ZADO-1210 file (C-alpha; in nm, 4 decimals, padded with zeros to 6 digits):
<atoms>
<atom x="00.0000" y="00.0000" z="00.0000" code="UNK" pos="1"/>
<atom x="00.1523" y="00.3327" z="-00.1040" code="UNK" pos="2"/>
<atom x="00.1443" y="00.6279" z="-00.3372" code="UNK" pos="3"/>
<atom x="00.4253" y="00.5497" z="-00.5751" code="UNK" pos="4"/>
<atom x="00.5829" y="00.7539" z="-00.8525" code="UNK" pos="5"/>
<atom x="00.8215" y="00.5724" z="-01.0834" code="UNK" pos="6"/>
<atom x="01.0107" y="00.7572" z="-01.3547" code="UNK" pos="7"/>
<atom x="00.7365" y="01.0202" z="-01.3623" code="UNK" pos="8"/>
<atom x="00.7605" y="01.2926" z="-01.6237" code="UNK" pos="9"/>
<atom x="00.4781" y="01.5440" z="-01.6612" code="UNK" pos="10"/>
<atom x="00.4000" y="01.8298" z="-01.8962" code="UNK" pos="11"/>
<atom x="00.0943" y="02.0575" z="-01.8769" code="UNK" pos="12"/>
<atom x="-00.1239" y="02.0793" z="-02.1857" code="UNK" pos="13"/>
<atom x="00.0240" y="02.3378" z="-02.4216" code="UNK" pos="14"/>
<atom x="00.3494" y="02.3668" z="-02.2240" code="UNK" pos="15"/>
<atom x="00.6813" y="02.3489" z="-02.4043" code="UNK" pos="16"/>
<atom x="00.8792" y="02.1852" z="-02.1247" code="UNK" pos="17"/>
<atom x="00.8279" y="01.9212" z="-01.8592" code="UNK" pos="18"/>
<atom x="00.7535" y="02.0291" z="-01.5013" code="UNK" pos="19"/>
<atom x="00.8548" y="01.6913" z="-01.3568" code="UNK" pos="20"/>
<atom x="01.1534" y="01.4964" z="-01.4886" code="UNK" pos="21"/>
<atom x="01.2080" y="01.1357" z="-01.3870" code="UNK" pos="22"/>
<atom x="01.0681" y="01.1542" z="-01.0333" code="UNK" pos="23"/>
<atom x="01.0811" y="00.8424" z="-00.8155" code="UNK" pos="24"/>
<atom x="00.9073" y="00.8741" z="-00.4771" code="UNK" pos="25"/>
<atom x="00.7064" y="00.6544" z="-00.2418" code="UNK" pos="26"/>
<atom x="00.4647" y="00.7570" z="00.0354" code="UNK" pos="27"/>
<atom x="00.3422" y="00.4857" z="00.2721" code="UNK" pos="28"/>
<atom x="00.0549" y="00.5094" z="00.5226" code="UNK" pos="29"/>
<atom x="00.1707" y="00.6447" z="00.8579" code="UNK" pos="30"/>
<atom x="00.4704" y="00.8289" z="00.7112" code="UNK" pos="31"/>
<atom x="00.5236" y="01.2023" z="00.6593" code="UNK" pos="32"/>
<atom x="00.7175" y="01.2889" z="00.3435" code="UNK" pos="33"/>
<atom x="00.8309" y="01.6507" z="00.3310" code="UNK" pos="34"/>
<atom x="00.8807" y="01.8211" z="-00.0054" code="UNK" pos="35"/>
<atom x="01.1002" y="02.1306" z="-00.0351" code="UNK" pos="36"/>
<atom x="01.2481" y="02.3321" z="-00.3169" code="UNK" pos="37"/>
<atom x="01.2752" y="02.6763" z="-00.4700" code="UNK" pos="38"/>
<atom x="00.9861" y="02.8454" z="-00.6496" code="UNK" pos="39"/>
<atom x="00.9074" y="02.6826" z="-00.9843" code="UNK" pos="40"/>
<atom x="01.0894" y="02.3633" z="-00.8844" code="UNK" pos="41"/>
<atom x="00.7800" y="02.1490" z="-00.9467" code="UNK" pos="42"/>
<atom x="00.6362" y="02.1139" z="-00.5950" code="UNK" pos="43"/>
<atom x="00.2732" y="02.1965" z="-00.6771" code="UNK" pos="44"/>
<atom x="00.2860" y="01.9862" z="-00.9926" code="UNK" pos="45"/>
<atom x="00.4149" y="01.6968" z="-00.7824" code="UNK" pos="46"/>
<atom x="00.1106" y="01.7321" z="-00.5548" code="UNK" pos="47"/>
<atom x="-00.1259" y="01.7264" z="-00.8514" code="UNK" pos="48"/>
<atom x="00.0389" y="01.4218" z="-01.0079" code="UNK" pos="49"/>
<atom x="00.0742" y="01.2252" z="-00.6820" code="UNK" pos="50"/>
<atom x="-00.2947" y="01.2777" z="-00.6030" code="UNK" pos="51"/>
<atom x="-00.4002" y="01.1865" z="-00.9561" code="UNK" pos="52"/>
<atom x="-00.5525" y="01.5308" z="-01.0093" code="UNK" pos="53"/>
<atom x="-00.3099" y="01.5596" z="-01.2981" code="UNK" pos="54"/>
<atom x="-00.3675" y="01.4368" z="-01.5604" code="UNK" pos="55"/>
<atom x="-00.7127" y="01.2955" z="-01.4693" code="UNK" pos="56"/>
<atom x="-00.8714" y="01.6364" z="-01.4013" code="UNK" pos="57"/>
<atom x="-00.6349" y="01.9005" z="-01.5394" code="UNK" pos="58"/>
<atom x="-00.5087" y="01.7074" z="-01.8397" code="UNK" pos="59"/>
<atom x="-00.1501" y="01.7201" z="-01.9621" code="UNK" pos="60"/>
<atom x="00.0912" y="01.4430" z="-02.0560" code="UNK" pos="61"/>
<atom x="00.2125" y="01.1933" z="-01.7953" code="UNK" pos="62"/>
<atom x="00.4935" y="00.9466" z="-01.8641" code="UNK" pos="63"/>
<atom x="00.6175" y="00.6838" z="-01.6231" code="UNK" pos="64"/>
<atom x="00.3843" y="00.5436" z="-01.3572" code="UNK" pos="65"/>
<atom x="00.1844" y="00.7101" z="-01.0809" code="UNK" pos="66"/>
<atom x="-00.0191" y="00.4751" z="-00.8637" code="UNK" pos="67"/>
<atom x="-00.2234" y="00.4748" z="-00.5440" code="UNK" pos="68"/>
<atom x="-00.2353" y="00.1431" z="-00.3587" code="UNK" pos="69"/>
<atom x="-00.1369" y="-00.0412" z="-00.6753" code="UNK" pos="70"/>
<atom x="-00.3888" y="00.1243" z="-00.9089" code="UNK" pos="71"/>
<atom x="-00.2660" y="00.3576" z="-01.1821" code="UNK" pos="72"/>
<atom x="-00.4065" y="00.7051" z="-01.1174" code="UNK" pos="73"/>
<atom x="-00.4861" y="00.7423" z="-01.4881" code="UNK" pos="74"/>
<atom x="-00.7355" y="00.4535" z="-01.4606" code="UNK" pos="75"/>
<atom x="-00.9163" y="00.5872" z="-01.1523" code="UNK" pos="76"/>
<atom x="-01.2224" y="00.8155" z="-01.1762" code="UNK" pos="77"/>
<atom x="-01.1977" y="01.1516" z="-00.9996" code="UNK" pos="78"/>
<atom x="-01.4371" y="01.0538" z="-00.7166" code="UNK" pos="79"/>
<atom x="-01.2290" y="00.7450" z="-00.6375" code="UNK" pos="80"/>
<atom x="-00.9102" y="00.9509" z="-00.6298" code="UNK" pos="81"/>
<atom x="-01.0725" y="01.1933" z="-00.3833" code="UNK" pos="82"/>
<atom x="-01.1650" y="00.9118" z="-00.1471" code="UNK" pos="83"/>
<atom x="-00.8147" y="00.7646" z="-00.1536" code="UNK" pos="84"/>
<atom x="-00.6196" y="01.0879" z="-00.1408" code="UNK" pos="85"/>
<atom x="-00.7136" y="01.4223" z="00.0141" code="UNK" pos="86"/>
<atom x="-00.5579" y="01.7296" z="-00.1485" code="UNK" pos="87"/>
<atom x="-00.5245" y="02.0564" z="00.0433" code="UNK" pos="88"/>
<atom x="-00.4078" y="02.3748" z="-00.1284" code="UNK" pos="89"/>
<atom x="-00.2201" y="02.6632" z="00.0321" code="UNK" pos="90"/>
<atom x="-00.5167" y="02.9022" z="00.0252" code="UNK" pos="91"/>
<atom x="-00.7971" y="02.7650" z="00.2429" code="UNK" pos="92"/>
<atom x="-01.0535" y="02.9994" z="00.0873" code="UNK" pos="93"/>
<atom x="-01.0311" y="02.8038" z="-00.2377" code="UNK" pos="94"/>
<atom x="-01.1514" y="02.4888" z="-00.0606" code="UNK" pos="95"/>
<atom x="-01.4265" y="02.6219" z="00.1636" code="UNK" pos="96"/>
<atom x="-01.7636" y="02.5962" z="-00.0067" code="UNK" pos="97"/>
<atom x="-01.8911" y="02.9405" z="00.0901" code="UNK" pos="98"/>
<atom x="-02.2400" y="02.7918" z="00.1193" code="UNK" pos="99"/>
<atom x="-02.2532" y="02.6789" z="00.4824" code="UNK" pos="100"/>
<atom x="-02.3527" y="02.8662" z="00.7969" code="UNK" pos="101"/>
<atom x="-02.1329" y="02.6821" z="01.0439" code="UNK" pos="102"/>
<atom x="-01.7989" y="02.5048" z="01.0559" code="UNK" pos="103"/>
<atom x="-01.9793" y="02.1818" z="01.1438" code="UNK" pos="104"/>
<atom x="-02.1829" y="02.2023" z="00.8231" code="UNK" pos="105"/>
<atom x="-01.8701" y="02.2876" z="00.6227" code="UNK" pos="106"/>
<atom x="-01.6866" y="01.9782" z="00.7422" code="UNK" pos="107"/>
<atom x="-02.0024" y="01.7683" z="00.6875" code="UNK" pos="108"/>
<atom x="-02.0344" y="01.8798" z="00.3244" code="UNK" pos="109"/>
<atom x="-01.7994" y="01.6153" z="00.1830" code="UNK" pos="110"/>
<atom x="-01.9299" y="01.3137" z="00.3799" code="UNK" pos="111"/>
<atom x="-02.2870" y="01.4129" z="00.2916" code="UNK" pos="112"/>
<atom x="-02.1858" y="01.4028" z="-00.0738" code="UNK" pos="113"/>
<atom x="-02.0830" y="01.0401" z="-00.0260" code="UNK" pos="114"/>
<atom x="-02.4405" y="00.9525" z="00.0635" code="UNK" pos="115"/>
<atom x="-02.3542" y="00.8297" z="00.4118" code="UNK" pos="116"/>
<atom x="-02.6190" y="00.7883" z="00.6834" code="UNK" pos="117"/>
<atom x="-02.6608" y="01.0927" z="00.9084" code="UNK" pos="118"/>
<atom x="-02.5149" y="00.9088" z="01.2065" code="UNK" pos="119"/>
<atom x="-02.1933" y="00.8339" z="01.0140" code="UNK" pos="120"/>
<atom x="-02.1673" y="01.1915" z="00.8911" code="UNK" pos="121"/>
<atom x="-02.1989" y="01.3234" z="01.2466" code="UNK" pos="122"/>
<atom x="-01.9399" y="01.0741" z="01.3710" code="UNK" pos="123"/>
<atom x="-01.6931" y="01.1651" z="01.0965" code="UNK" pos="124"/>
<atom x="-01.7340" y="01.5391" z="01.1515" code="UNK" pos="125"/>
<atom x="-01.6879" y="01.5072" z="01.5272" code="UNK" pos="126"/>
<atom x="-01.3791" y="01.2926" z="01.4781" code="UNK" pos="127"/>
<atom x="-01.2249" y="01.5290" z="01.2212" code="UNK" pos="128"/>
<atom x="-01.2838" y="01.8375" z="01.4355" code="UNK" pos="129"/>
<atom x="-01.1372" y="01.6649" z="01.7409" code="UNK" pos="130"/>
<atom x="-00.8350" y="01.5323" z="01.5511" code="UNK" pos="131"/>
<atom x="-00.7509" y="01.8798" z="01.4248" code="UNK" pos="132"/>
<atom x="-00.8314" y="02.0343" z="01.7636" code="UNK" pos="133"/>
<atom x="-01.1060" y="02.2739" z="01.6567" code="UNK" pos="134"/>
<atom x="-01.4203" y="02.1321" z="01.8197" code="UNK" pos="135"/>
<atom x="-01.4814" y="02.4773" z="01.9679" code="UNK" pos="136"/>
<atom x="-01.5169" y="02.6226" z="01.6180" code="UNK" pos="137"/>
<atom x="-01.8094" y="02.3954" z="01.5214" code="UNK" pos="138"/>
<atom x="-02.0820" y="02.6629" z="01.5599" code="UNK" pos="139"/>
<atom x="-01.8738" y="02.9442" z="01.4069" code="UNK" pos="140"/>
<atom x="-01.9316" y="03.1057" z="01.0661" code="UNK" pos="141"/>
<atom x="-01.6610" y="02.9709" z="00.8269" code="UNK" pos="142"/>
<atom x="-01.6403" y="03.3132" z="00.6666" code="UNK" pos="143"/>
<atom x="-01.5352" y="03.4800" z="00.9924" code="UNK" pos="144"/>
<atom x="-01.2266" y="03.2802" z="01.0854" code="UNK" pos="145"/>
<atom x="-00.8587" y="03.3677" z="01.1024" code="UNK" pos="146"/>
<atom x="-00.6298" y="03.2334" z="00.8314" code="UNK" pos="147"/>
<atom x="-00.4987" y="02.9588" z="01.0581" code="UNK" pos="148"/>
<atom x="-00.8472" y="02.8593" z="01.1696" code="UNK" pos="149"/>
<atom x="-00.9742" y="02.8503" z="00.8103" code="UNK" pos="150"/>
<atom x="-00.6838" y="02.6265" z="00.7088" code="UNK" pos="151"/>
<atom x="-00.7657" y="02.3889" z="00.9944" code="UNK" pos="152"/>
<atom x="-01.1309" y="02.3783" z="00.8861" code="UNK" pos="153"/>
<atom x="-01.0201" y="02.2930" z="00.5315" code="UNK" pos="154"/>
<atom x="-00.7957" y="02.0201" z="00.6724" code="UNK" pos="155"/>
<atom x="-01.0804" y="01.8801" z="00.8836" code="UNK" pos="156"/>
<atom x="-01.3040" y="01.8787" z="00.5759" code="UNK" pos="157"/>
<atom x="-01.0483" y="01.6663" z="00.3913" code="UNK" pos="158"/>
<atom x="-01.0038" y="01.4345" z="00.6914" code="UNK" pos="159"/>
<atom x="-01.3774" y="01.3780" z="00.7190" code="UNK" pos="160"/>
<atom x="-01.3589" y="01.1946" z="00.3870" code="UNK" pos="161"/>
<atom x="-01.1241" y="00.9460" z="00.5603" code="UNK" pos="162"/>
<atom x="-00.8571" y="00.9354" z="00.2862" code="UNK" pos="163"/>
<atom x="-00.5604" y="00.7012" z="00.3312" code="UNK" pos="164"/>
<atom x="-00.3275" y="00.9773" z="00.2117" code="UNK" pos="165"/>
<atom x="-00.3091" y="01.3548" z="00.2538" code="UNK" pos="166"/>
<atom x="-00.1241" y="01.5788" z="00.0102" code="UNK" pos="167"/>
<atom x="-00.0784" y="01.9305" z="00.1415" code="UNK" pos="168"/>
<atom x="00.0591" y="02.2074" z="-00.0795" code="UNK" pos="169"/>
<atom x="00.2230" y="02.4700" z="00.1443" code="UNK" pos="170"/>
<atom x="-00.0613" y="02.4847" z="00.3989" code="UNK" pos="171"/>
<atom x="00.1187" y="02.7473" z="00.6121" code="UNK" pos="172"/>
<atom x="00.2433" y="02.9767" z="00.3364" code="UNK" pos="173"/>
<atom x="-00.0071" y="03.2538" z="00.4073" code="UNK" pos="174"/>
<atom x="-00.0114" y="03.2142" z="00.7848" code="UNK" pos="175"/>
<atom x="00.1584" y="03.4088" z="01.0635" code="UNK" pos="176"/>
<atom x="00.3631" y="03.2241" z="01.3281" code="UNK" pos="177"/>
<atom x="00.0562" y="03.1575" z="01.5418" code="UNK" pos="178"/>
<atom x="-00.1386" y="03.0155" z="01.2477" code="UNK" pos="179"/>
<atom x="00.1624" y="02.8104" z="01.1393" code="UNK" pos="180"/>
<atom x="00.1866" y="02.6626" z="01.4889" code="UNK" pos="181"/>
<atom x="-00.1842" y="02.5721" z="01.4812" code="UNK" pos="182"/>
<atom x="-00.1520" y="02.3864" z="01.1526" code="UNK" pos="183"/>
<atom x="00.1775" y="02.2179" z="01.2458" code="UNK" pos="184"/>
<atom x="00.0305" y="02.0908" z="01.5728" code="UNK" pos="185"/>
<atom x="-00.2742" y="01.9590" z="01.3899" code="UNK" pos="186"/>
<atom x="-00.0658" y="01.7790" z="01.1281" code="UNK" pos="187"/>
<atom x="00.1519" y="01.6197" z="01.3949" code="UNK" pos="188"/>
<atom x="-00.1650" y="01.4934" z="01.5624" code="UNK" pos="189"/>
<atom x="-00.3103" y="01.3661" z="01.2337" code="UNK" pos="190"/>
<atom x="00.0084" y="01.1747" z="01.1574" code="UNK" pos="191"/>
<atom x="00.0141" y="01.0196" z="01.5046" code="UNK" pos="192"/>
<atom x="-00.3558" y="00.9421" z="01.5416" code="UNK" pos="193"/>
<atom x="-00.4829" y="00.8442" z="01.1973" code="UNK" pos="194"/>
<atom x="-00.2010" y="00.6520" z="01.0325" code="UNK" pos="195"/>
<atom x="-00.2558" y="00.8496" z="00.7128" code="UNK" pos="196"/>
<atom x="00.0398" y="00.8976" z="00.4805" code="UNK" pos="197"/>
<atom x="00.1149" y="01.2699" z="00.4467" code="UNK" pos="198"/>
<atom x="00.2997" y="01.4429" z="00.1638" code="UNK" pos="199"/>
<atom x="00.3742" y="01.7922" z="00.2910" code="UNK" pos="200"/>
<atom x="00.5071" y="02.0614" z="00.0591" code="UNK" pos="201"/>
<atom x="00.6433" y="02.3284" z="00.2908" code="UNK" pos="202"/>
<atom x="00.8841" y="02.6181" z="00.2486" code="UNK" pos="203"/>
<atom x="00.9155" y="02.6606" z="00.6265" code="UNK" pos="204"/>
<atom x="01.1853" y="02.4072" z="00.7045" code="UNK" pos="205"/>
<atom x="01.1153" y="02.4256" z="01.0769" code="UNK" pos="206"/>
<atom x="00.7761" y="02.2653" z="01.0140" code="UNK" pos="207"/>
<atom x="00.9395" y="01.9833" z="00.8169" code="UNK" pos="208"/>
<atom x="01.2026" y="01.9367" z="01.0883" code="UNK" pos="209"/>
<atom x="00.9256" y="01.8937" z="01.3413" code="UNK" pos="210"/>
<atom x="00.7005" y="01.6380" z="01.1729" code="UNK" pos="211"/>
<atom x="00.8586" y="01.4895" z="00.8561" code="UNK" pos="212"/>
<atom x="01.0134" y="01.1421" z="00.8521" code="UNK" pos="213"/>
<atom x="01.1824" y="01.1922" z="00.5146" code="UNK" pos="214"/>
<atom x="01.2422" y="01.4937" z="00.2935" code="UNK" pos="215"/>
<atom x="01.2813" y="01.5247" z="-00.0837" code="UNK" pos="216"/>
<atom x="01.4201" y="01.8449" z="-00.2318" code="UNK" pos="217"/>
<atom x="01.3178" y="01.9281" z="-00.5876" code="UNK" pos="218"/>
<atom x="01.5184" y="02.1255" z="-00.8406" code="UNK" pos="219"/>
<atom x="01.3853" y="02.1999" z="-01.1915" code="UNK" pos="220"/>
<atom x="01.1358" y="01.9152" z="-01.1667" code="UNK" pos="221"/>
<atom x="01.3748" y="01.6455" z="-01.0448" code="UNK" pos="222"/>
<atom x="01.4601" y="01.5071" z="-00.7004" code="UNK" pos="223"/>
<atom x="01.7957" y="01.6619" z="-00.6090" code="UNK" pos="224"/>
<atom x="01.8153" y="01.5335" z="-00.2500" code="UNK" pos="225"/>
<atom x="01.6270" y="01.2628" z="-00.0624" code="UNK" pos="226"/>
<atom x="01.6677" y="01.0981" z="00.2759" code="UNK" pos="227"/>
<atom x="01.5872" y="01.1134" z="00.6465" code="UNK" pos="228"/>
<atom x="01.4564" y="01.4578" z="00.7450" code="UNK" pos="229"/>
<atom x="01.7311" y="01.5367" z="00.9969" code="UNK" pos="230"/>
<atom x="02.0035" y="01.4556" z="00.7457" code="UNK" pos="231"/>
<atom x="01.8550" y="01.6390" z="00.4479" code="UNK" pos="232"/>
<atom x="01.7604" y="01.9514" z="00.6430" code="UNK" pos="233"/>
<atom x="02.1192" y="01.9795" z="00.7687" code="UNK" pos="234"/>
<atom x="02.2707" y="01.9247" z="00.4232" code="UNK" pos="235"/>
<atom x="02.4916" y="02.2214" z="00.3260" code="UNK" pos="236"/>
<atom x="02.3610" y="02.1993" z="-00.0319" code="UNK" pos="237"/>
<atom x="02.0133" y="02.3192" z="00.0732" code="UNK" pos="238"/>
<atom x="02.0937" y="02.6869" z="00.0277" code="UNK" pos="239"/>
<atom x="02.2159" y="02.6235" z="-00.3273" code="UNK" pos="240"/>
<atom x="01.8781" y="02.4636" z="-00.3983" code="UNK" pos="241"/>
<atom x="01.6861" y="02.7655" z="-00.2680" code="UNK" pos="242"/>
<atom x="01.5838" y="02.6170" z="00.0676" code="UNK" pos="243"/>
<atom x="01.6597" y="02.7906" z="00.3975" code="UNK" pos="244"/>
<atom x="01.7607" y="02.5389" z="00.6665" code="UNK" pos="245"/>
<atom x="01.5668" y="02.5151" z="00.9941" code="UNK" pos="246"/>
<atom x="01.6488" y="02.7705" z="01.2660" code="UNK" pos="247"/>
<atom x="01.8277" y="02.5102" z="01.4786" code="UNK" pos="248"/>
<atom x="02.0596" y="02.4165" z="01.1932" code="UNK" pos="249"/>
<atom x="02.1401" y="02.7820" z="01.1222" code="UNK" pos="250"/>
<atom x="02.2047" y="02.8532" z="01.4909" code="UNK" pos="251"/>
<atom x="02.4260" y="02.5477" z="01.5276" code="UNK" pos="252"/>
<atom x="02.6383" y="02.6570" z="01.2318" code="UNK" pos="253"/>
<atom x="02.6788" y="03.0051" z="01.3809" code="UNK" pos="254"/>
<atom x="02.7773" y="02.8594" z="01.7179" code="UNK" pos="255"/>
<atom x="03.0284" y="02.6176" z="01.5694" code="UNK" pos="256"/>
<atom x="03.1732" y="02.8827" z="01.3359" code="UNK" pos="257"/>
<atom x="03.2451" y="03.0890" z="01.6488" code="UNK" pos="258"/>
<atom x="03.4488" y="02.8011" z="01.7859" code="UNK" pos="259"/>
<atom x="03.1949" y="02.7064" z="02.0540" code="UNK" pos="260"/>
<atom x="03.0715" y="02.3569" z="02.1362" code="UNK" pos="261"/>
<atom x="02.7036" y="02.3209" z="02.0472" code="UNK" pos="262"/>
<atom x="02.6129" y="02.0636" z="02.3182" code="UNK" pos="263"/>
<atom x="02.7931" y="02.2632" z="02.5866" code="UNK" pos="264"/>
<atom x="02.6010" y="02.5737" z="02.4868" code="UNK" pos="265"/>
<atom x="02.2692" y="02.3899" z="02.5102" code="UNK" pos="266"/>
<atom x="02.3600" y="02.2552" z="02.8539" code="UNK" pos="267"/>
<atom x="02.4548" y="02.5964" z="02.9861" code="UNK" pos="268"/>
<atom x="02.8252" y="02.5210" z="02.9740" code="UNK" pos="269"/>
<atom x="02.9097" y="02.8482" z="02.7981" code="UNK" pos="270"/>
<atom x="02.8803" y="03.1711" z="02.9903" code="UNK" pos="271"/>
</atoms>
């Protein structure tokens, strides 16, 4: 069971060049795969291809193989892809329906569309709100939330569909530190509690350092670096690839460049 990309090359309809070039990646349930890279490196395209949204919905030319739990994405109808893989974009407003009066109704919109009994819809909504930690928002108007709260509602709406995989395209990009912390905490809880596989595109390396198991760094549509999160996020080549290392890595380098011992500093051994 996994989302698997093998030798994937993808070009949008009418484009003159490929946005993905020979990508090999695997996302298993219960794992968090972080995706980093400079602007225009192919991160959003990777999300669309891994979820099957491209080429099934947006068209374009796909070469190689993209599969979800052994089924080629190109053979799966859009509704089946949505049930297997939840896709969350960076701007929550694009995923809220704008037709509901309360957060509870917003999160219930998707499960209702599956034709589930009312009791199952209520159970799913309650579970999703609790998992994301926003039960208190249930009676609120979705149109009157902060950016961080709206992103959490969008995440809960995706979770309520009970997908095996979540693909999140820079969910904190438009959020302040408080909103980023809200979303990061929720994702850490989702990964721990649901066993869903999470592909997280994130330009804030501190978020990846906190919750990712592995990290892939893209450059011009290809995987330039891949490995355990701690190793990749400390790789000195990150800056060359347009990725700022996590704060701890930057601080450690400053401390060591000053001739100080990092562990001693942490333990209060340096005055």
